All heavy atoms as a GROMACS GRO file, in nm:
protein
  554
    1MET      N    1   9.420   9.699   7.453
    1MET     CA    2   9.484   9.661   7.578
    1MET      C    3   9.482   9.785   7.666
    1MET      O    4   9.530   9.889   7.629
    1MET     CB    5   9.629   9.619   7.550
    1MET     CG    6   9.705   9.584   7.672
    1MET     SD    7   9.865   9.517   7.631
    1MET     CE    8   9.966   9.632   7.711
    2SER      N    9   9.429   9.771   7.785
    2SER     CA   10   9.420   9.879   7.879
    2SER      C   11   9.546   9.874   7.971
    2SER      O   12   9.592   9.766   8.009
    2SER     CB   13   9.297   9.877   7.959
    2SER     OG   14   9.282   9.755   8.024
    3THR      N   15   9.595   9.991   8.009
    3THR     CA   16   9.709   9.997   8.095
    3THR      C   17   9.667  10.003   8.240
    3THR      O   18   9.559  10.052   8.269
    3THR     CB   19   9.796  10.124   8.061
    3THR    OG1   20   9.713  10.240   8.082
    3THR    CG2   21   9.846  10.117   7.919
    4PRO      N   22   9.750   9.954   8.328
    4PRO     CA   23   9.718   9.958   8.472
    4PRO      C   24   9.714  10.102   8.522
    4PRO      O   25   9.781  10.188   8.470
    4PRO     CB   26   9.831   9.880   8.535
    4PRO     CG   27   9.900   9.804   8.431
    4PRO     CD   28   9.875   9.880   8.304
    5LYS      N   29   9.625  10.124   8.623
    5LYS     CA   30   9.621  10.252   8.685
    5LYS      C   31   9.743  10.277   8.768
    5LYS      O   32   9.814  10.181   8.812
    5LYS     CB   33   9.496  10.262   8.774
    5LYS     CG   34   9.366  10.253   8.699
    5LYS     CD   35   9.249  10.281   8.792
    5LYS     CE   36   9.211  10.146   8.850
    5LYS     NZ   37   9.094  10.153   8.940
    6LYS      N   38   9.771  10.406   8.799
    6LYS     CA   39   9.885  10.437   8.890
    6LYS      C   40   9.844  10.407   9.030
    6LYS      O   41   9.727  10.410   9.066
    6LYS     CB   42   9.922  10.583   8.876
    6LYS     CG   43   9.985  10.612   8.740
    6LYS     CD   44  10.044  10.748   8.734
    6LYS     CE   45  10.111  10.768   8.600
    6LYS     NZ   46  10.208  10.871   8.602
    7LEU      N   47   9.942  10.384   9.114
    7LEU     CA   48   9.916  10.357   9.256
    7LEU      C   49   9.875  10.485   9.324
    7LEU      O   50   9.941  10.589   9.310
    7LEU     CB   51  10.043  10.300   9.322
    7LEU     CG   52  10.090  10.162   9.278
    7LEU    CD1   53  10.213  10.124   9.352
    7LEU    CD2   54   9.980  10.057   9.296
    8GLY      N   55   9.776  10.479   9.403
    8GLY     CA   56   9.728  10.588   9.482
    8GLY      C   57   9.772  10.575   9.627
    8GLY      O   58   9.840  10.479   9.664
    9PRO      N   59   9.735  10.667   9.711
    9PRO     CA   60   9.776  10.660   9.856
    9PRO      C   61   9.728  10.532   9.922
    9PRO      O   62   9.798  10.473  10.003
    9PRO     CB   63   9.715  10.783   9.916
    9PRO     CG   64   9.676  10.873   9.804
    9PRO     CD   65   9.661  10.788   9.681
   10LEU      N   66   9.608  10.490   9.891
   10LEU     CA   67   9.550  10.372   9.958
   10LEU      C   68   9.637  10.245   9.922
   10LEU      O   69   9.666  10.162  10.004
   10LEU     CB   70   9.405  10.348   9.914
   10LEU     CG   71   9.343  10.221   9.967
   10LEU    CD1   72   9.339  10.221  10.120
   10LEU    CD2   73   9.204  10.207   9.908
   11GLN      N   74   9.676  10.236   9.794
   11GLN     CA   75   9.757  10.124   9.750
   11GLN      C   76   9.896  10.126   9.819
   11GLN      O   77   9.944  10.022   9.859
   11GLN     CB   78   9.773  10.121   9.600
   11GLN     CG   79   9.650  10.085   9.526
   11GLN     CD   80   9.554  10.196   9.498
   11GLN    OE1   81   9.595  10.314   9.506
   11GLN    NE2   82   9.432  10.169   9.463
   12PHE      N   83   9.952  10.243   9.828
   12PHE     CA   84  10.084  10.253   9.904
   12PHE      C   85  10.068  10.213  10.046
   12PHE      O   86  10.157  10.144  10.103
   12PHE     CB   87  10.137  10.396   9.889
   12PHE     CG   88  10.207  10.423   9.763
   12PHE    CD1   89  10.163  10.513   9.672
   12PHE    CD2   90  10.329  10.357   9.729
   12PHE    CE1   91  10.228  10.542   9.554
   12PHE    CE2   92  10.393  10.381   9.612
   12PHE     CZ   93  10.346  10.471   9.523
   13ILE      N   94   9.963  10.254  10.112
   13ILE     CA   95   9.942  10.211  10.249
   13ILE      C   96   9.925  10.062  10.261
   13ILE      O   97   9.980   9.999  10.348
   13ILE     CB   98   9.818  10.288  10.309
   13ILE    CG1   99   9.851  10.436  10.320
   13ILE    CG2  100   9.778  10.229  10.445
   13ILE    CD1  101   9.732  10.522  10.357
   14LEU      N  102   9.844  10.000  10.169
   14LEU     CA  103   9.822   9.856  10.174
   14LEU      C  104   9.952   9.782  10.152
   14LEU      O  105   9.970   9.673  10.209
   14LEU     CB  106   9.720   9.817  10.070
   14LEU     CG  107   9.575   9.857  10.104
   14LEU    CD1  108   9.481   9.823   9.988
   14LEU    CD2  109   9.523   9.783  10.228
   15LEU      N  110  10.038   9.833  10.065
   15LEU     CA  111  10.165   9.767  10.042
   15LEU      C  112  10.266   9.794  10.156
   15LEU      O  113  10.355   9.712  10.176
   15LEU     CB  114  10.227   9.811   9.910
   15LEU     CG  115  10.152   9.769   9.784
   15LEU    CD1  116  10.211   9.835   9.658
   15LEU    CD2  117  10.152   9.617   9.769
   16ALA      N  118  10.253   9.902  10.225
   16ALA     CA  119  10.343   9.932  10.337
   16ALA      C  120  10.308   9.858  10.464
   16ALA      O  121  10.401   9.834  10.544
   16ALA     CB  122  10.343  10.080  10.364
   17ILE      N  123  10.186   9.815  10.482
   17ILE     CA  124  10.148   9.746  10.607
   17ILE      C  125  10.230   9.621  10.628
   17ILE      O  126  10.284   9.604  10.740
   17ILE     CB  127   9.992   9.714  10.606
   17ILE    CG1  128   9.914   9.843  10.620
   17ILE    CG2  129   9.957   9.611  10.713
   17ILE    CD1  130   9.768   9.831  10.604
   18PRO      N  131  10.248   9.526  10.530
   18PRO     CA  132  10.328   9.410  10.558
   18PRO      C  133  10.474   9.446  10.586
   18PRO      O  134  10.538   9.382  10.673
   18PRO     CB  135  10.314   9.326  10.433
   18PRO     CG  136  10.195   9.374  10.363
   18PRO     CD  137  10.178   9.519  10.402
   19CYS      N  138  10.525   9.546  10.516
   19CYS     CA  139  10.663   9.588  10.539
   19CYS      C  140  10.686   9.635  10.678
   19CYS      O  141  10.781   9.598  10.748
   19CYS     CB  142  10.705   9.696  10.437
   19CYS     SG  143  10.698   9.642  10.268
   20ILE      N  144  10.596   9.721  10.728
   20ILE     CA  145  10.609   9.774  10.858
   20ILE      C  146  10.585   9.668  10.963
   20ILE      O  147  10.652   9.660  11.066
   20ILE     CB  148  10.506   9.886  10.877
   20ILE    CG1  149  10.545  10.006  10.787
   20ILE    CG2  150  10.495   9.933  11.022
   20ILE    CD1  151  10.437  10.116  10.775
   21ALA      N  152  10.494   9.572  10.934
   21ALA     CA  153  10.462   9.468  11.033
   21ALA      C  154  10.580   9.379  11.061
   21ALA      O  155  10.599   9.330  11.174
   21ALA     CB  156  10.344   9.386  10.981
   22VAL      N  157  10.667   9.353  10.961
   22VAL     CA  158  10.781   9.264  10.985
   22VAL      C  159  10.906   9.340  11.018
   22VAL      O  160  11.007   9.283  11.064
   22VAL     CB  161  10.807   9.167  10.862
   22VAL    CG1  162  10.690   9.079  10.850
   22VAL    CG2  163  10.835   9.244  10.740
   23LEU      N  164  10.909   9.468  10.994
   23LEU     CA  165  11.031   9.548  11.023
   23LEU      C  166  11.024   9.620  11.155
   23LEU      O  167  11.126   9.677  11.199
   23LEU     CB  168  11.053   9.650  10.908
   23LEU     CG  169  11.098   9.588  10.780
   23LEU    CD1  170  11.111   9.696  10.670
   23LEU    CD2  171  11.226   9.506  10.785
   24ALA      N  172  10.911   9.621  11.223
   24ALA     CA  173  10.896   9.685  11.351
   24ALA      C  174  10.941   9.586  11.459
   24ALA      O  175  10.864   9.552  11.555
   24ALA     CB  176  10.756   9.734  11.373
   25ILE      N  177  11.065   9.542  11.454
   25ILE     CA  178  11.115   9.436  11.543
   25ILE      C  179  11.099   9.468  11.688
   25ILE      O  180  11.064   9.376  11.766
   25ILE     CB  181  11.260   9.402  11.502
   25ILE    CG1  182  11.259   9.346  11.356
   25ILE    CG2  183  11.321   9.302  11.597
   25ILE    CD1  184  11.392   9.328  11.301
   26PRO      N  185  11.129   9.590  11.737
   26PRO     CA  186  11.115   9.608  11.884
   26PRO      C  187  10.978   9.580  11.940
   26PRO      O  188  10.962   9.547  12.059
   26PRO     CB  189  11.153   9.756  11.904
   26PRO     CG  190  11.234   9.792  11.784
   26PRO     CD  191  11.186   9.705  11.671
   27TYR      N  192  10.877   9.586  11.859
   27TYR     CA  193  10.740   9.568  11.908
   27TYR      C  194  10.703   9.417  11.917
   27TYR      O  195  10.612   9.381  11.990
   27TYR     CB  196  10.638   9.638  11.821
   27TYR     CG  197  10.659   9.784  11.822
   27TYR    CD1  198  10.715   9.853  11.717
   27TYR    CD2  199  10.627   9.858  11.935
   27TYR    CE1  200  10.736   9.991  11.721
   27TYR    CE2  201  10.646   9.997  11.940
   27TYR     CZ  202  10.703  10.059  11.833
   27TYR     OH  203  10.722  10.194  11.838
   28PHE      N  204  10.768   9.330  11.839
   28PHE     CA  205  10.733   9.188  11.848
   28PHE      C  206  10.850   9.096  11.883
   28PHE      O  207  10.840   8.977  11.872
   28PHE     CB  208  10.667   9.142  11.721
   28PHE     CG  209  10.753   9.143  11.596
   28PHE    CD1  210  10.832   9.040  11.562
   28PHE    CD2  211  10.754   9.251  11.512
   28PHE    CE1  212  10.910   9.035  11.449
   28PHE    CE2  213  10.831   9.251  11.400
   28PHE     CZ  214  10.913   9.147  11.369
   29ASN      N  215  10.960   9.155  11.929
   29ASN     CA  216  11.078   9.073  11.967
   29ASN      C  217  11.058   9.022  12.106
   29ASN      O  218  11.113   9.072  12.205
   29ASN     CB  219  11.203   9.159  11.961
   29ASN     CG  220  11.326   9.076  11.979
   29ASN    OD1  221  11.325   8.955  11.973
   29ASN    ND2  222  11.440   9.142  12.002
   30LYS      N  223  10.979   8.911  12.118
   30LYS     CA  224  10.955   8.851  12.246
   30LYS      C  225  10.924   8.701  12.227
   30LYS      O  226  10.901   8.657  12.115
   30LYS     CB  227  10.837   8.920  12.320
   30LYS     CG  228  10.712   8.942  12.237
   30LYS     CD  229  10.618   9.032  12.310
   30LYS     CE  230  10.510   9.081  12.218
   30LYS     NZ  231  10.414   9.170  12.279
   31LEU      N  232  10.926   8.629  12.337
   31LEU     CA  233  10.905   8.484  12.327
   31LEU      C  234  10.760   8.444  12.340
   31LEU      O  235  10.716   8.344  12.284
   31LEU     CB  236  10.986   8.415  12.439
   31LEU     CG  237  11.136   8.428  12.428
   31LEU    CD1  238  11.204   8.367  12.551
   31LEU    CD2  239  11.189   8.367  12.302
   32GLU      N  240  10.685   8.518  12.420
   32GLU     CA  241  10.546   8.482  12.443
   32GLU      C  242  10.454   8.578  12.371
   32GLU      O  243  10.484   8.691  12.356
   32GLU     CB  244  10.517   8.488  12.594
   32GLU     CG  245  10.595   8.383  12.674
   32GLU     CD  246  10.555   8.242  12.641
   32GLU    OE1  247  10.442   8.215  12.614
   32GLU    OE2  248  10.644   8.157  12.651
   33PRO      N  249  10.341   8.535  12.324
   33PRO     CA  250  10.282   8.401  12.329
   33PRO      C  251  10.346   8.312  12.225
   33PRO      O  252  10.370   8.354  12.111
   33PRO     CB  253  10.135   8.427  12.299
   33PRO     CG  254  10.135   8.548  12.217
   33PRO     CD  255  10.253   8.629  12.257
   34SER      N  256  10.368   8.186  12.262
   34SER     CA  257  10.424   8.092  12.167
   34SER      C  258  10.304   8.005  12.111
   34SER      O  259  10.204   7.985  12.177
   34SER     CB  260  10.528   8.004  12.232
   34SER     OG  261  10.467   7.928  12.340
   35VAL      N  262  10.325   7.958  11.989
   35VAL     CA  263  10.229   7.878  11.927
   35VAL      C  264  10.298   7.745  11.882
   35VAL      O  265  10.394   7.750  11.810
   35VAL     CB  266  10.166   7.947  11.797
   35VAL    CG1  267  10.074   7.853  11.727
   35VAL    CG2  268  10.097   8.072  11.838
   36PHE      N  269  10.246   7.633  11.937
   36PHE     CA  270  10.308   7.505  11.920
   36PHE      C  271  10.458   7.504  11.951
   36PHE      O  272  10.536   7.441  11.883
   36PHE     CB  273  10.288   7.459  11.773
   36PHE     CG  274  10.143   7.448  11.734
   36PHE    CD1  275  10.094   7.528  11.631
   36PHE    CD2  276  10.055   7.361  11.794
   36PHE    CE1  277   9.963   7.524  11.590
   36PHE    CE2  278   9.925   7.355  11.756
   36PHE     CZ  279   9.878   7.435  11.653
   37GLY      N  280  10.494   7.583  12.052
   37GLY     CA  281  10.634   7.592  12.095
   37GLY      C  282  10.721   7.687  12.015
   37GLY      O  283  10.837   7.704  12.043
   38ILE      N  284  10.661   7.753  11.916
   38ILE     CA  285  10.736   7.845  11.830
   38ILE      C  286  10.722   7.985  11.895
   38ILE      O  287  10.611   8.033  11.914
   38ILE     CB  288  10.681   7.848  11.686
   38ILE    CG1  289  10.692   7.710  11.625
   38ILE    CG2  290  10.755   7.951  11.606
   38ILE    CD1  291  10.626   7.701  11.489
   39PRO      N  292  10.834   8.052  11.925
   39PRO     CA  293  10.830   8.182  11.987
   39PRO      C  294  10.753   8.285  11.900
   39PRO      O  295  10.753   8.272  11.776
   39PRO     CB  296  10.975   8.224  12.004
   39PRO     CG  297  11.053   8.095  11.997
   39PRO     CD  298  10.972   8.006  11.911
   40PHE      N  299  10.697   8.381  11.962
   40PHE     CA  300  10.619   8.488  11.894
   40PHE      C  301  10.695   8.551  11.778
   40PHE      O  302  10.640   8.575  11.673
   40PHE     CB  303  10.575   8.592  12.000
   40PHE     CG  304  10.490   8.705  11.938
   40PHE    CD1  305  10.359   8.677  11.899
   40PHE    CD2  306  10.545   8.827  11.920
   40PHE    CE1  307  10.283   8.785  11.847
   40PHE    CE2  308  10.468   8.933  11.866
   40PHE     CZ  309  10.337   8.904  11.829
   41PHE      N  310  10.824   8.580  11.805
   41PHE     CA  311  10.908   8.647  11.705
   41PHE      C  312  10.905   8.572  11.573
   41PHE      O  313  10.889   8.635  11.465
   41PHE     CB  314  11.050   8.655  11.751
   41PHE     CG  315  11.147   8.720  11.655
   41PHE    CD1  316  11.150   8.859  11.642
   41PHE    CD2  317  11.227   8.641  11.576
   41PHE    CE1  318  11.239   8.918  11.555
   41PHE    CE2  319  11.317   8.701  11.482
   41PHE     CZ  320  11.319   8.839  11.473
   42TYR      N  321  10.916   8.440  11.571
   42TYR     CA  322  10.915   8.361  11.452
   42TYR      C  323  10.777   8.344  11.389
   42TYR      O  324  10.763   8.355  11.267
   42TYR     CB  325  10.982   8.226  11.475
   42TYR     CG  326  11.126   8.238  11.509
   42TYR    CD1  327  11.173   8.209  11.640
   42TYR    CD2  328  11.219   8.282  11.419
   42TYR    CE1  329  11.303   8.224  11.676
   42TYR    CE2  330  11.348   8.292  11.452
   42TYR     CZ  331  11.398   8.265  11.578
   42TYR     OH  332  11.524   8.278  11.615
   43TRP      N  333  10.679   8.312  11.472
   43TRP     CA  334  10.548   8.290  11.404
   43TRP      C  335  10.487   8.420  11.356
   43TRP      O  336  10.409   8.419  11.260
   43TRP     CB  337  10.455   8.203  11.489
   43TRP     CG  338  10.397   8.257  11.613
   43TRP    CD1  339  10.435   8.237  11.741
   43TRP    CD2  340  10.286   8.348  11.625
   43TRP    NE1  341  10.356   8.302  11.828
   43TRP    CE2  342  10.261   8.374  11.759
   43TRP    CE3  343  10.199   8.408  11.536
   43TRP    CZ2  344  10.159   8.454  11.807
   43TRP    CZ3  345  10.098   8.491  11.578
   43TRP    CH2  346  10.078   8.515  11.711
   44TRP      N  347  10.517   8.532  11.415
   44TRP     CA  348  10.466   8.658  11.367
   44TRP      C  349  10.520   8.683  11.223
   44TRP      O  350  10.445   8.721  11.138
   44TRP     CB  351  10.514   8.772  11.462
   44TRP     CG  352  10.476   8.907  11.412
   44TRP    CD1  353  10.554   9.003  11.350
   44TRP    CD2  354  10.349   8.972  11.423
   44TRP    NE1  355  10.490   9.114  11.320
   44TRP    CE2  356  10.358   9.098  11.366
   44TRP    CE3  357  10.228   8.930  11.476
   44TRP    CZ2  358  10.253   9.187  11.364
   44TRP    CZ3  359  10.120   9.019  11.471
   44TRP    CH2  360  10.130   9.145  11.414
   45GLN      N  361  10.651   8.657  11.199
   45GLN     CA  362  10.705   8.677  11.066
   45GLN      C  363  10.646   8.572  10.967
   45GLN      O  364  10.620   8.604  10.850
   45GLN     CB  365  10.855   8.669  11.070
   45GLN     CG  366  10.918   8.788  11.138
   45GLN     CD  367  11.066   8.793  11.132
   45GLN    OE1  368  11.130   8.694  11.109
   45GLN    NE2  369  11.121   8.911  11.154
   46LEU      N  370  10.630   8.449  11.015
   46LEU     CA  371  10.576   8.345  10.927
   46LEU      C  372  10.431   8.375  10.886
   46LEU      O  373  10.390   8.344  10.774
   46LEU     CB  374  10.589   8.207  10.989
   46LEU     CG  375  10.728   8.155  11.000
   46LEU    CD1  376  10.728   8.024  11.082
   46LEU    CD2  377  10.787   8.130  10.862
   47VAL      N  378  10.355   8.430  10.977
   47VAL     CA  379  10.215   8.467  10.947
   47VAL      C  380  10.207   8.572  10.835
   47VAL      O  381  10.117   8.573  10.755
   47VAL     CB  382  10.142   8.512  11.073
   47VAL    CG1  383  10.016   8.587  11.042
   47VAL    CG2  384  10.116   8.392  11.163
   48TRP      N  385  10.306   8.665  10.837
   48TRP     CA  386  10.299   8.775  10.740
   48TRP      C  387  10.341   8.730  10.599
   48TRP      O  388  10.321   8.807  10.503
   48TRP     CB  389  10.385   8.890  10.791
   48TRP     CG  390  10.305   8.972  10.882
   48TRP    CD1  391  10.314   8.970  11.018
   48TRP    CD2  392  10.204   9.062  10.850
   48TRP    NE1  393  10.219   9.053  11.073
   48TRP    CE2  394  10.153   9.116  10.965
   48TRP    CE3  395  10.152   9.112  10.728
   48TRP    CZ2  396  10.048   9.204  10.971
   48TRP    CZ3  397  10.050   9.201  10.734
   48TRP    CH2  398  10.001   9.250  10.854
   49VAL      N  399  10.400   8.612  10.580
   49VAL     CA  400  10.431   8.567  10.444
   49VAL      C  401  10.304   8.553  10.361
   49VAL      O  402  10.291   8.616  10.257
   49VAL     CB  403  10.518   8.439  10.447
   49VAL    CG1  404  10.537   8.382  10.308
   49VAL    CG2  405  10.647   8.464  10.514
   50PRO      N  406  10.205   8.472  10.406
   50PRO     CA  407  10.078   8.465  10.322
   50PRO      C  408  10.004   8.593  10.329
   50PRO      O  409   9.934   8.632  10.227
   50PRO     CB  410  10.003   8.348  10.382
   50PRO     CG  411  10.060   8.327  10.519
   50PRO     CD  412  10.197   8.378  10.516
   51LEU      N  413  10.002   8.667  10.443
   51LEU     CA  414   9.925   8.789  10.452
   51LEU      C  415   9.980   8.895  10.354
   51LEU      O  416   9.904   8.973  10.300
   51LEU     CB  417   9.931   8.846  10.595
   51LEU     CG  418   9.837   8.780  10.695
   51LEU    CD1  419   9.856   8.842  10.831
   51LEU    CD2  420   9.692   8.791  10.651
   52SER      N  421  10.114   8.894  10.333
   52SER     CA  422  10.166   8.988  10.235
   52SER      C  423  10.115   8.960  10.094
   52SER      O  424  10.083   9.050  10.018
   52SER     CB  425  10.322   8.978  10.232
   52SER     OG  426  10.375   9.010  10.355
   53GLY      N  427  10.100   8.831  10.064
   53GLY     CA  428  10.040   8.792   9.936
   53GLY      C  429   9.897   8.842   9.927
   53GLY      O  430   9.856   8.883   9.816
   54VAL      N  431   9.826   8.833  10.031
   54VAL     CA  432   9.687   8.887  10.030
   54VAL      C  433   9.681   9.031  10.003
   54VAL      O  434   9.602   9.080   9.919
   54VAL     CB  435   9.612   8.849  10.163
   54VAL    CG1  436   9.479   8.918  10.173
   54VAL    CG2  437   9.600   8.700  10.178
   55PHE      N  438   9.767   9.110  10.070
   55PHE     CA  439   9.771   9.253  10.047
   55PHE      C  440   9.811   9.288   9.908
   55PHE      O  441   9.756   9.376   9.839
   55PHE     CB  442   9.870   9.319  10.146
   55PHE     CG  443   9.814   9.345  10.282
   55PHE    CD1  444   9.810   9.247  10.379
   55PHE    CD2  445   9.752   9.468  10.313
   55PHE    CE1  446   9.759   9.269  10.502
   55PHE    CE2  447   9.698   9.492  10.440
   55PHE     CZ  448   9.696   9.393  10.534
   56ILE      N  449   9.910   9.217   9.851
   56ILE     CA  450   9.956   9.238   9.715
   56ILE      C  451   9.844   9.205   9.615
   56ILE      O  452   9.821   9.277   9.518
   56ILE     CB  453  10.083   9.159   9.683
   56ILE    CG1  454  10.198   9.213   9.766
   56ILE    CG2  455  10.117   9.158   9.537
   56ILE    CD1  456  10.324   9.128   9.767
   57ALA      N  457   9.771   9.096   9.640
   57ALA     CA  458   9.657   9.058   9.554
   57ALA      C  459   9.548   9.167   9.555
   57ALA      O  460   9.489   9.199   9.452
   57ALA     CB  461   9.603   8.924   9.595
   58ILE      N  462   9.524   9.221   9.672
   58ILE     CA  463   9.420   9.326   9.682
   58ILE      C  464   9.461   9.447   9.600
   58ILE      O  465   9.380   9.502   9.520
   58ILE     CB  466   9.395   9.364   9.832
   58ILE    CG1  467   9.329   9.251   9.905
   58ILE    CG2  468   9.315   9.496   9.842
   58ILE    CD1  469   9.327   9.270  10.057
   59VAL      N  470   9.583   9.490   9.614
   59VAL     CA  471   9.634   9.602   9.536
   59VAL      C  472   9.632   9.572   9.385
   59VAL      O  473   9.595   9.658   9.304
   59VAL     CB  474   9.774   9.648   9.580
   59VAL    CG1  475   9.835   9.752   9.491
   59VAL    CG2  476   9.770   9.696   9.724
   60TYR      N  477   9.667   9.448   9.347
   60TYR     CA  478   9.666   9.410   9.208
   60TYR      C  479   9.526   9.422   9.149
   60TYR      O  480   9.511   9.475   9.046
   60TYR     CB  481   9.719   9.264   9.198
   60TYR     CG  482   9.713   9.212   9.059
   60TYR    CD1  483   9.818   9.238   8.969
   60TYR    CD2  484   9.612   9.133   9.012
   60TYR    CE1  485   9.815   9.188   8.841
   60TYR    CE2  486   9.604   9.083   8.887
   60TYR     CZ  487   9.709   9.110   8.801
   60TYR     OH  488   9.703   9.062   8.671
   61LYS      N  489   9.430   9.371   9.228
   61LYS     CA  490   9.291   9.379   9.177
   61LYS      C  491   9.241   9.530   9.169
   61LYS      O  492   9.159   9.555   9.083
   61LYS     CB  493   9.197   9.305   9.274
   61LYS     CG  494   9.214   9.156   9.265
   61LYS     CD  495   9.163   9.108   9.131
   61LYS     CE  496   9.158   8.955   9.127
   61LYS     NZ  497   9.125   8.909   8.994
   62MET      N  498   9.295   9.613   9.251
   62MET     CA  499   9.253   9.754   9.246
   62MET      C  500   9.322   9.825   9.130
   62MET      O  501   9.266   9.919   9.075
   62MET     CB  502   9.298   9.827   9.379
   62MET     CG  503   9.220   9.773   9.498
   62MET     SD  504   9.288   9.839   9.649
   62MET     CE  505   9.225  10.007   9.652
   63VAL      N  506   9.441   9.785   9.093
   63VAL     CA  507   9.520   9.860   8.990
   63VAL      C  508   9.506   9.806   8.848
   63VAL      O  509   9.486   9.883   8.756
   63VAL     CB  510   9.669   9.857   9.033
   63VAL    CG1  511   9.758   9.918   8.924
   63VAL    CG2  512   9.686   9.934   9.162
   64VAL      N  513   9.507   9.673   8.838
   64VAL     CA  514   9.504   9.614   8.703
   64VAL      C  515   9.351   9.592   8.664
   64VAL      O  516   9.282   9.529   8.737
   64VAL     CB  517   9.582   9.480   8.696
   64VAL    CG1  518   9.566   9.416   8.560
   64VAL    CG2  519   9.727   9.504   8.736
   65PRO      N  520   9.311   9.644   8.551
   65PRO     CA  521   9.171   9.629   8.509
   65PRO      C  522   9.142   9.484   8.478
   65PRO      O  523   9.227   9.409   8.426
   65PRO     CB  524   9.162   9.716   8.383
   65PRO     CG  525   9.294   9.767   8.353
   65PRO     CD  526   9.388   9.729   8.460
   66SER      N  527   9.017   9.444   8.513
   66SER     CA  528   8.981   9.308   8.486
   66SER      C  529   8.967   9.286   8.337
   66SER      O  530   8.927   9.372   8.260
   66SER     CB  531   8.845   9.276   8.553
   66SER     OG  532   8.744   9.360   8.499
   67GLY      N  533   9.006   9.164   8.290
   67GLY     CA  534   9.001   9.134   8.150
   67GLY      C  535   9.114   9.184   8.069
   67GLY      O  536   9.114   9.180   7.948
   68SER      N  537   9.218   9.235   8.138
   68SER     CA  538   9.334   9.292   8.064
   68SER      C  539   9.432   9.178   8.025
   68SER      O  540   9.523   9.207   7.947
   68SER     CB  541   9.403   9.396   8.145
   68SER     OG  542   9.467   9.337   8.258
   69GLY      N  543   9.414   9.062   8.075
   69GLY     CA  544   9.503   8.949   8.038
   69GLY      C  545   9.628   8.941   8.124
   69GLY      O  546   9.712   8.857   8.100
   70ASP      N  547   9.648   9.035   8.212
   70ASP     CA  548   9.765   9.030   8.299
   70ASP      C  549   9.744   8.943   8.421
   70ASP      O  550   9.648   8.945   8.486
   70ASP     CB  551   9.808   9.172   8.342
   70ASP     CG  552   9.863   9.250   8.223
   70ASP    OD1  553   9.909   9.189   8.129
   70ASP    OD2  554   9.861   9.376   8.229
   0.00000   0.00000   0.00000
């Protein structure tokens, strides 16, 4: 059984991007552009839910060796 690698700077950056994207409220706290009547503030946060999963999956693939069963 092989152990996962430690997180490097690239992995920390990839994991920090979604956190920063949803916590930088002054930059996206606005109504326009709206999508299907949903204000920008809400759809911006909703878009980052699946995108966060993508970033986490990328880091997972980089850290956990393939075929390790995890």
